[in-house]
PARO-439825 format. One record per residue (C-alpha): residue number from 1; z, x, y. Coordinates in steps of 0.02 Angstrom, whole numbers. Layout:
! PARO-439825
(site NUM (Z X Y))
...
***
This chain:
! PARO-439825
(site 1 (755 -106 -2236))
(site 2 (642 -179 -2100))
(site 3 (505 -311 -2127))
(site 4 (378 -415 -2035))
(site 5 (365 -602 -2067))
(site 6 (182 -643 -2039))
(site 7 (130 -822 -1986))
(site 8 (-61 -839 -1980))
(site 9 (-155 -972 -1881))
(site 10 (-171 -1081 -2036))
(site 11 (21 -1093 -2047))
(site 12 (43 -977 -2205))
(site 13 (190 -862 -2198))
(site 14 (220 -697 -2291))
(site 15 (341 -557 -2277))
(site 16 (283 -374 -2273))
(site 17 (412 -237 -2291))
(site 18 (393 -88 -2172))
(site 19 (397 61 -2294))
(site 20 (291 186 -2208))
(site 21 (323 287 -2052))
(site 22 (161 223 -1973))
(site 23 (113 43 -2015))
(site 24 (-59 -10 -1956))
(site 25 (-97 -195 -1914))
(site 26 (-261 -277 -1885))
(site 27 (-403 -389 -1954))
(site 28 (-487 -246 -2052))
(site 29 (-447 -239 -2240))
(site 30 (-394 -56 -2230))
(site 31 (-241 -96 -2121))
(site 32 (-67 -94 -2196))
(site 33 (-45 -270 -2132))
(site 34 (-211 -357 -2136))
(site 35 (-220 -512 -2031))
(site 36 (-340 -661 -2070))
(site 37 (-367 -698 -1880))
(site 38 (-533 -693 -1798))
(site 39 (-447 -667 -1629))
(site 40 (-372 -504 -1687))
(site 41 (-473 -338 -1678))
(site 42 (-503 -235 -1837))
(site 43 (-374 -112 -1773))
(site 44 (-242 -201 -1666))
(site 45 (-67 -128 -1672))
(site 46 (35 5 -1756))
(site 47 (228 8 -1794))
(site 48 (302 184 -1789))
(site 49 (468 226 -1862))
(site 50 (548 387 -1793))
(site 51 (695 389 -1914))
(site 52 (806 281 -1809))
(site 53 (702 143 -1724))
(site 54 (540 45 -1742))
(site 55 (419 47 -1599))
(site 56 (256 -63 -1589))
(site 57 (113 1 -1485))
(site 58 (-64 -60 -1452))
(site 59 (-224 12 -1528))
(site 60 (-332 -84 -1409))
(site 61 (-265 -264 -1431))
(site 62 (-163 -362 -1306))
(site 63 (1 -423 -1377))
(site 64 (156 -514 -1324))
(site 65 (342 -486 -1367))
(site 66 (444 -642 -1355))
(site 67 (314 -719 -1237))
(site 68 (297 -572 -1123))
(site 69 (148 -452 -1121))
(site 70 (180 -273 -1173))
(site 71 (90 -108 -1201))
(site 72 (228 -37 -1310))
(site 73 (405 -97 -1363))
(site 74 (555 -42 -1465))
(site 75 (584 -184 -1587))
(site 76 (749 -273 -1609))
(site 77 (790 -388 -1745))
(site 78 (704 -561 -1727))
(site 79 (578 -501 -1597))
(site 80 (421 -606 -1607))
(site 81 (256 -510 -1588))
(site 82 (106 -617 -1550))
(site 83 (-69 -548 -1567))
(site 84 (-218 -666 -1563))
(site 85 (-157 -826 -1647))
(site 86 (-41 -735 -1763))
(site 87 (148 -718 -1749))
(site 88 (246 -569 -1830))
(site 89 (435 -584 -1830))
(site 90 (525 -418 -1850))
(site 91 (682 -414 -1956))
(site 92 (799 -274 -1998))
(site 93 (942 -268 -2128))
(site 94 (1062 -152 -2044))
(site 95 (1164 -142 -2198))
(site 96 (1025 -77 -2302))
(site 97 (985 109 -2302))
(site 98 (852 162 -2181))
(site 99 (698 263 -2240))
(site 100 (761 434 -2211))
(site 101 (677 606 -2244))
(site 102 (707 683 -2407))
(site 103 (797 851 -2399))
(site 104 (676 974 -2333))
(site 105 (660 1100 -2193))
(site 106 (672 1022 -2015))
(site 107 (504 1016 -1935))
(site 108 (503 1049 -1745))
(site 109 (369 1036 -1610))
(site 110 (365 1224 -1591))
(site 111 (333 1262 -1774))
(site 112 (163 1266 -1855))
(site 113 (141 1100 -1939))
(site 114 (32 1173 -2076))
(site 115 (178 1281 -2134))
(site 116 (268 1128 -2208))
(site 117 (213 1033 -2355))
(site 118 (363 921 -2375))
(site 119 (319 740 -2365))
(site 120 (403 576 -2315))
(site 121 (368 411 -2389))
(site 122 (188 372 -2341))
(site 123 (179 517 -2214))
(site 124 (127 694 -2258))
(site 125 (215 839 -2181))
(site 126 (79 880 -2057))
(site 127 (65 704 -1993))
(site 128 (249 690 -1970))
(site 129 (246 856 -1869))
(site 130 (103 787 -1769))
(site 131 (202 630 -1725))
(site 132 (352 726 -1671))
(site 133 (236 841 -1572))
(site 134 (159 685 -1481))
(site 135 (334 613 -1446))
(site 136 (387 778 -1365))
(site 137 (224 791 -1273))
(site 138 (247 614 -1203))
(site 139 (420 652 -1143))
(site 140 (356 810 -1051))
(site 141 (218 714 -959))
(site 142 (298 550 -921))
(site 143 (390 625 -778))
(site 144 (241 710 -705))
(site 145 (112 634 -589))
(site 146 (1 783 -557))
(site 147 (-160 698 -614))
(site 148 (-260 864 -642))
(site 149 (-123 940 -744))
(site 150 (-95 782 -848))
(site 151 (-285 767 -885))
(site 152 (-301 949 -945))
(site 153 (-140 935 -1045))
(site 154 (-194 777 -1128))
(site 155 (-360 854 -1180))
(site 156 (-283 1013 -1242))
(site 157 (-160 914 -1347))
(site 158 (-295 804 -1419))
(site 159 (-401 953 -1474))
(site 160 (-239 1028 -1555))
(site 161 (-195 863 -1646))
(site 162 (-369 837 -1718))
(site 163 (-412 1022 -1745))
(site 164 (-573 998 -1643))
(site 165 (-679 1132 -1568))
(site 166 (-702 1043 -1406))
(site 167 (-651 890 -1314))
(site 168 (-692 784 -1163))
(site 169 (-585 663 -1071))
(site 170 (-696 528 -984))
(site 171 (-640 399 -857))
(site 172 (-735 244 -805))
(site 173 (-789 239 -618))
(site 174 (-884 89 -554))
(site 175 (-909 45 -740))
(site 176 (-998 211 -772))
(site 177 (-917 350 -884))
(site 178 (-880 508 -785))
(site 179 (-823 669 -872))
(site 180 (-661 727 -792))
(site 181 (-600 865 -914))
(site 182 (-703 969 -1036))
(site 183 (-605 1094 -1143))
(site 184 (-622 1200 -1295))
(site 185 (-503 1263 -1426))
(site 186 (-458 1415 -1319))
(site 187 (-406 1299 -1180))
(site 188 (-546 1347 -1072))
(site 189 (-656 1231 -966))
(site 190 (-832 1197 -1031))
(site 191 (-974 1226 -921))
(site 192 (-1117 1097 -911))
(site 193 (-999 975 -993))
(site 194 (-1114 819 -970))
(site 195 (-1255 907 -1057))
(site 196 (-1149 929 -1218))
(site 197 (-1106 746 -1240))
(site 198 (-1201 610 -1339))
(site 199 (-1246 466 -1230))
(site 200 (-1274 346 -1376))
(site 201 (-1105 382 -1453))
(site 202 (-1015 350 -1287))
(site 203 (-1120 197 -1253))
(site 204 (-1070 119 -1419))
(site 205 (-883 146 -1393))
(site 206 (-892 84 -1213))
(site 207 (-978 -74 -1275))
(site 208 (-871 -115 -1427))
(site 209 (-710 -38 -1363))
(site 210 (-665 23 -1539))
(site 211 (-631 195 -1608))
(site 212 (-781 283 -1687))
(site 213 (-785 429 -1814))
(site 214 (-944 512 -1874))
(site 215 (-916 635 -2012))
(site 216 (-1099 699 -1986))
(site 217 (-1185 615 -1838))
(site 218 (-1358 691 -1881))
(site 219 (-1352 602 -2052))
(site 220 (-1278 443 -1986))
(site 221 (-1411 298 -1998))
(site 222 (-1365 225 -1829))
(site 223 (-1378 391 -1737))
(site 224 (-1495 508 -1828))
(site 225 (-1641 443 -1718))
(site 226 (-1539 464 -1560))
(site 227 (-1619 592 -1443))
(site 228 (-1450 654 -1380))
(site 229 (-1380 677 -1559))
(site 230 (-1536 767 -1619))
(site 231 (-1551 882 -1466))
(site 232 (-1370 927 -1460))
(site 233 (-1359 953 -1656))
(site 234 (-1201 842 -1651))
(site 235 (-1101 864 -1812))
(site 236 (-931 784 -1830))
(site 237 (-873 673 -1686))
(site 238 (-730 556 -1642))
(site 239 (-725 447 -1490))
(site 240 (-580 331 -1452))
(site 241 (-561 210 -1303))
(site 242 (-416 225 -1176))
(site 243 (-359 45 -1145))
(site 244 (-237 -40 -1023))
(site 245 (-208 -225 -1041))
(site 246 (-362 -250 -1143))
(site 247 (-470 -163 -1013))
(site 248 (-567 -3 -1045))
(site 249 (-530 134 -917))
(site 250 (-580 290 -1010))
(site 251 (-621 383 -1173))
(site 252 (-566 533 -1271))
(site 253 (-715 622 -1355))
(site 254 (-687 765 -1478))
(site 255 (-813 860 -1585))
(site 256 (-830 997 -1716))
(site 257 (-987 1106 -1728))
(site 258 (-963 1157 -1910))
(site 259 (-982 1037 -2051))
(site 260 (-841 1128 -2147))
(site 261 (-726 1055 -2018))
(site 262 (-779 872 -2034))
(site 263 (-663 740 -1967))
(site 264 (-578 626 -2091))
(site 265 (-516 449 -2067))
(site 266 (-337 509 -2051))
(site 267 (-390 615 -1902))
(site 268 (-454 461 -1818))
(site 269 (-290 372 -1851))
(site 270 (-194 518 -1767))
(site 271 (-316 518 -1620))
(site 272 (-301 329 -1601))
(site 273 (-115 336 -1595))
(site 274 (-124 482 -1476))
(site 275 (-244 381 -1362))
(site 276 (-122 232 -1358))
(site 277 (17 345 -1293))
(site 278 (-101 443 -1177))
(site 279 (-163 277 -1104))
(site 280 (15 234 -1040))
(site 281 (41 413 -969))
(site 282 (-131 423 -888))
(site 283 (-127 245 -817))
(site 284 (43 279 -736))
(site 285 (-24 440 -664))
(site 286 (-177 356 -600))
(site 287 (-77 217 -517))
(site 288 (35 339 -435))
(site 289 (-116 447 -376))
(site 290 (-194 285 -304))
(site 291 (-33 249 -210))
(site 292 (-31 424 -139))
(site 293 (-212 405 -81))
(site 294 (-172 235 -1))
(site 295 (-25 313 91))
(site 296 (-130 457 143))
(site 297 (-266 338 211))
(site 298 (-128 232 291))
(site 299 (-53 382 379))
(site 300 (-226 436 437))
(site 301 (-270 260 500))
(site 302 (-103 255 587))
(site 303 (-135 419 672))
(site 304 (-310 361 728))
(site 305 (-233 203 792))
(site 306 (-82 277 882))
(site 307 (-51 320 1059))
(site 308 (116 411 1060))
(site 309 (242 288 982))
(site 310 (122 141 1008))
(site 311 (12 80 863))
(site 312 (-143 -24 897))
(site 313 (-332 2 918))
(site 314 (-396 -167 976))
(site 315 (-503 -167 1130))
(site 316 (-361 -236 1241))
(site 317 (-246 -98 1196))
(site 318 (-379 36 1216))
(site 319 (-400 -24 1396))
(site 320 (-212 -5 1417))
(site 321 (-215 172 1354))
(site 322 (-361 221 1471))
(site 323 (-261 154 1623))
(site 324 (-105 250 1565))
(site 325 (-203 412 1561))
(site 326 (-262 378 1740))
(site 327 (-98 320 1819))
(site 328 (32 430 1725))
(site 329 (-12 583 1831))
(site 330 (30 494 1991))
(site 331 (196 425 2059))
(site 332 (134 252 2104))
(site 333 (233 102 2047))
(site 334 (173 8 1889))
(site 335 (205 -174 1841))
(site 336 (191 -208 1652))
(site 337 (164 -392 1608))
(site 338 (148 -479 1445))
(site 339 (239 -603 1332))
(site 340 (409 -562 1258))
(site 341 (400 -437 1113))
(site 342 (236 -356 1158))
(site 343 (311 -186 1184))
(site 344 (324 -168 1371))
(site 345 (465 -36 1360))
(site 346 (366 71 1240))
(site 347 (217 66 1369))
(site 348 (341 121 1505))
(site 349 (399 265 1399))
(site 350 (224 320 1367))
(site 351 (189 319 1555))
(site 352 (342 430 1578))
(site 353 (297 544 1433))
(site 354 (119 573 1497))
(site 355 (186 602 1682))
(site 356 (238 762 1766))
(site 357 (414 690 1757))
(site 358 (419 696 1569))
(site 359 (557 823 1564))
(site 360 (663 713 1677))
(site 361 (771 562 1622))
(site 362 (701 392 1571))
(site 363 (828 261 1628))
(site 364 (817 82 1574))
(site 365 (907 -69 1648))
(site 366 (881 -249 1599))
(site 367 (890 -355 1756))
(site 368 (913 -515 1658))
(site 369 (1053 -460 1547))
(site 370 (1182 -405 1680))
(site 371 (1284 -536 1787))
(site 372 (1230 -548 1967))
(site 373 (1394 -480 2031))
(site 374 (1380 -322 1927))
(site 375 (1194 -287 1939))
(site 376 (1204 -210 2113))
(site 377 (1336 -90 2053))
(site 378 (1235 -44 1898))
(site 379 (1081 -9 2002))
(site 380 (1155 84 2150))
(site 381 (1329 132 2096))
(site 382 (1492 103 2183))
(site 383 (1641 196 2268))
(site 384 (1825 189 2221))
(site 385 (1901 33 2282))
(site 386 (1744 -57 2323))
(site 387 (1795 -208 2218))
(site 388 (1929 -258 2096))
(site 389 (1915 -142 1945))
(site 390 (1822 -5 2038))
(site 391 (1950 129 1996))
(site 392 (1832 277 2018))
(site 393 (1668 318 2112))
(site 394 (1521 294 1994))
(site 395 (1337 329 2015))
(site 396 (1206 193 1969))
(site 397 (1044 194 1877))
(site 398 (949 252 2028))
(site 399 (1049 415 2041))
(site 400 (1044 437 1852))
(site 401 (850 428 1863))
(site 402 (825 568 1990))
(site 403 (685 675 1935))
(site 404 (627 550 1810))
(site 405 (578 367 1786))
(site 406 (676 206 1813))
(site 407 (619 62 1709))
(site 408 (669 -108 1775))
(site 409 (649 -230 1631))
(site 410 (636 -419 1660))
(site 411 (624 -387 1848))
(site 412 (577 -575 1866))
(site 413 (759 -618 1830))
(site 414 (830 -520 1975))
(site 415 (926 -625 2104))
(site 416 (845 -650 2273))
(site 417 (989 -574 2369))
(site 418 (975 -412 2269))
(site 419 (784 -409 2284))
(site 420 (808 -369 2471))
(site 421 (911 -211 2430))
(site 422 (787 -157 2298))
(site 423 (644 -171 2413))
(site 424 (736 -61 2543))
(site 425 (776 68 2409))
(site 426 (595 76 2352))
(site 427 (525 89 2532))
(site 428 (651 217 2595))
(site 429 (689 309 2430))
(site 430 (868 299 2488))
(site 431 (1009 200 2401))
(site 432 (1181 144 2455))
(site 433 (1330 133 2337))
(site 434 (1425 -27 2343))
(site 435 (1564 -2 2472))
(site 436 (1478 148 2547))
(site 437 (1375 158 2708))
(site 438 (1309 336 2674))
(site 439 (1133 338 2601))
(site 440 (1081 451 2454))
(site 441 (902 508 2439))
(site 442 (830 474 2264))
(site 443 (668 555 2196))
(site 444 (616 433 2061))
(site 445 (466 339 1992))
(site 446 (488 152 1963))
(site 447 (409 56 1822))
(site 448 (444 -132 1808))
(site 449 (413 -259 1677))
(site 450 (414 -448 1663))
(site 451 (359 -590 1550))
(site 452 (344 -706 1692))
(site 453 (193 -733 1804))
(site 454 (261 -666 1967))
(site 455 (126 -746 2073))
(site 456 (191 -915 2026))
(site 457 (369 -858 2054))
(site 458 (318 -805 2232))
(site 459 (246 -975 2260))
(site 460 (404 -1058 2202))
(site 461 (505 -945 2318))
(site 462 (607 -868 2174))
(site 463 (530 -692 2198))
(site 464 (498 -604 2362))
(site 465 (315 -577 2400))
(site 466 (347 -407 2485))
(site 467 (438 -342 2334))
(site 468 (301 -408 2220))
(site 469 (166 -309 2311))
(site 470 (276 -155 2318))
(site 471 (298 -158 2127))
(site 472 (125 -214 2089))
(site 473 (24 -67 2143))
(site 474 (-52 -55 1966))
(site 475 (-36 -189 1835))
(site 476 (-43 -161 1647))
(site 477 (-63 -329 1558))
(site 478 (-20 -318 1371))
(site 479 (-116 -430 1251))
(site 480 (-10 -544 1137))
(site 481 (-12 -497 953))
(site 482 (-116 -647 906))
(site 483 (-259 -576 1010))
(site 484 (-251 -403 930))
(site 485 (-351 -430 775))
(site 486 (-328 -303 636))
(site 487 (-183 -226 728))
(site 488 (-70 -359 642))
(site 489 (-110 -289 474))
(site 490 (-89 -107 532))
(site 491 (78 -143 615))
(site 492 (139 -244 461))
(site 493 (102 -95 351))
(site 494 (188 27 468))
(site 495 (347 -81 472))
(site 496 (344 -106 286))
(site 497 (331 77 252))
(site 498 (472 110 377))
(site 499 (595 -16 310))
(site 500 (556 5 127))
(site 501 (605 190 149))
(site 502 (759 147 257))
(site 503 (831 12 138))
(site 504 (766 97 -26))
(site 505 (664 -60 -65))
(site 506 (536 -66 -198))
(site 507 (418 -168 -90))
(site 508 (252 -78 -71))
(site 509 (126 -199 11))
(site 510 (69 -373 48))
(site 511 (-20 -501 -63))
(site 512 (-191 -558 -3))
(site 513 (-119 -726 42))
(site 514 (11 -644 151))
(site 515 (-120 -539 240))
(site 516 (-218 -697 281))
(site 517 (-63 -790 335))
(site 518 (-15 -647 454))
(site 519 (-181 -655 537))
(site 520 (-177 -847 558))
(site 521 (4 -854 626))
(site 522 (21 -865 810))
(site 523 (168 -744 824))
(site 524 (257 -821 978))
(site 525 (383 -674 966))
(site 526 (242 -549 955))
(site 527 (275 -377 881))
(site 528 (467 -399 887))
(site 529 (453 -554 775))
(site 530 (335 -462 656))
(site 531 (459 -320 640))
(site 532 (608 -430 607))
(site 533 (518 -537 476))
(site 534 (461 -380 378))
(site 535 (634 -303 396))
(site 536 (715 -458 322))
(site 537 (586 -472 181))
(site 538 (607 -287 138))
(site 539 (793 -320 111))
(site 540 (784 -483 13))
(site 541 (618 -471 -84))
(site 542 (628 -423 -266))
(site 543 (437 -402 -295))
(site 544 (323 -250 -254))
(site 545 (211 -359 -151))
(site 546 (269 -474 -9))
(site 547 (200 -649 -9))
(site 548 (180 -769 133))
(site 549 (345 -858 78))
(site 550 (438 -694 93))
(site 551 (384 -684 273))
(site 552 (423 -869 302))
(site 553 (238 -900 345))
(site 554 (227 -1078 280))
(site 555 (65 -1176 293))
(site 556 (136 -1295 419))
(site 557 (174 -1139 536))
(site 558 (-3 -1080 531))
(site 559 (-132 -1116 657))
(site 560 (-257 -1255 605))
(site 561 (-436 -1200 566))
(site 562 (-540 -1231 722))
(site 563 (-703 -1333 706))
(site 564 (-851 -1212 699))
(site 565 (-917 -1259 869))
(site 566 (-750 -1229 954))
(site 567 (-722 -1066 858))
(site 568 (-896 -1009 916))
(site 569 (-851 -1046 1098))
(site 570 (-683 -964 1089))
(site 571 (-761 -807 1017))
(site 572 (-893 -805 1155))
(site 573 (-763 -817 1288))
(site 574 (-661 -673 1210))
(site 575 (-813 -562 1191))
(site 576 (-878 -594 1372))
(site 577 (-700 -553 1433))
(site 578 (-694 -393 1332))
(site 579 (-861 -332 1400))
(site 580 (-811 -379 1578))
(site 581 (-653 -279 1559))
(site 582 (-750 -135 1494))
(site 583 (-867 -141 1649))
(site 584 (-718 -158 1765))
(site 585 (-774 -333 1816))
(site 586 (-953 -291 1860))
(site 587 (-1041 -456 1818))
(site 588 (-1220 -391 1838))
(site 589 (-1188 -246 1713))
(site 590 (-1102 -360 1595))
(site 591 (-1247 -484 1596))
(site 592 (-1364 -338 1561))
(site 593 (-1255 -271 1414))
(site 594 (-1248 -447 1343))
(site 595 (-1435 -480 1368))
(site 596 (-1403 -643 1462))
(site 597 (-1447 -713 1635))
(site 598 (-1313 -661 1770))
(site 599 (-1289 -848 1804))
(site 600 (-1212 -865 1633))
(site 601 (-1072 -739 1678))
(site 602 (-1040 -829 1843))
(site 603 (-1028 -997 1753))
(site 604 (-910 -918 1632))
(site 605 (-796 -859 1767))
(site 606 (-803 -1026 1851))
(site 607 (-746 -1108 1692))
(site 608 (-605 -980 1668))
(site 609 (-544 -1009 1846))
(site 610 (-554 -1201 1826))
(site 611 (-449 -1191 1664))
(site 612 (-320 -1084 1746))
(site 613 (-299 -1187 1906))
(site 614 (-324 -1356 1824))
(site 615 (-462 -1401 1944))
(site 616 (-617 -1495 1880))
(site 617 (-767 -1390 1838))
(site 618 (-905 -1398 1972))
(site 619 (-1073 -1468 1912))
(site 620 (-1187 -1341 1839))
(site 621 (-1374 -1320 1835))
(site 622 (-1381 -1250 1668))
(site 623 (-1256 -1276 1526))
(site 624 (-1164 -1124 1466))
***
């Protein structure tokens, strides 16, 4: 035998045996377990016994099991249910016989529940059949996330359970009820569904968030003057709320047009229990549907912000894309500059992909990762016996790139002695293997990249000036991640989606605090650092949303907030630079677009040059 030990807010304790298959709990006196607690709704919980286990579910109230919020829970002995200020302790004597059905024909979901009259303690045969039907129905739909199918199936089942003539499933959108499904007994959709509903009945249930039954709405004192009730000739109606964590998100509304089929209180009990189960199924489906929409929108946003394999839509990247479109069709040399981790190799690949050489090879060599004594051989190849270990003739990267593109990464790290041979190869388009004096013609396009400022390296004498100008026919400068605005968030979601799938992680998004921290962090390692942090967090995190701590973005690592005046000046500088870049450096057109005096633009450029060179700013006639 099972029981509930009830401790009310005043400290009184009583024990209530659970003798019925459905035990109702609430403040109302009609409940099987009435609670003297003003914090508890009239109808709060129900305990359902299916022959082997006891399960507690909500009828609109928020409750806790052993200190944790739950919508439903299979009870174990000594579980503590807390609703309002009342505690109910569940106890079960496993040695005592369980309430089992008396010998009678087995009632199954497929059979007509009206064909059985056998009853169990406290539960007539039809109600037992309905409970079993609801259980089977829940099992069928819990694995489905097709929202339209679930909505129609829920409504059809509600009509069947209550013997209604028609039913409506209503969901709240922007705090307004919207009819999503309108069905009749023949499982057909009802035309003009909104016109067949009583606004006043719906408004009452939305406001009070409690089940409502009207055996005859036209004679009900509260509603007989209602225009919608009178015009629609509403007879018997039941309307119950769909709740999730004490929040109303929908309604089930059923009606009978004939007074001979008036709803009875037990019909409302069945519909209320059905609504509690339906709320869980429907809320899960809505959540999955929202995630699908988010993923669809993310994919669309990514497509809108992609350029081949490159993701980003800030103004700086758009300018890069425009230049790629123009230079890719030619064979001129390109120098890609930018901080480490900004994606220079991806840009080089896109230049190759958009060029007439796209079907040829794309060969990469990192000039800073190979020892000086081996780099020449890697670039140009060697003949057998050219040096110790050269046991066979081997072509170099130049020969491998014939007909395609050779990408020289970290060109600023190349030794001076080798720069002379590289310059000769670029000028003559002929290379000489190490140990060979016969030249080989090569038809290639060269794209180079560096994170150094080569002009300064030329001044220091660590990089040849003639090679610099040979490579720097066109320069593509990639903006650092900290200057790419919303691209940080888009790239973060892309990497999160990629690695969640790769590592089968349950992580699905970022907390608001993490999103803010990602925008404030300086990202010295740029996109590579962002990718690595998200990759690590996807493996280690055990929550569906990544926080700032999961990304190691601690407050001390974030940029301090600028004073308002300084932030305004920085914004003005960036904005003027963006407009200048858009106008290809045309100062007069930029001044016109910004609606300022051209002298303002000249003064801005003077300041930028002075900051770059470290020289003092010349006196000005008018302050910028």
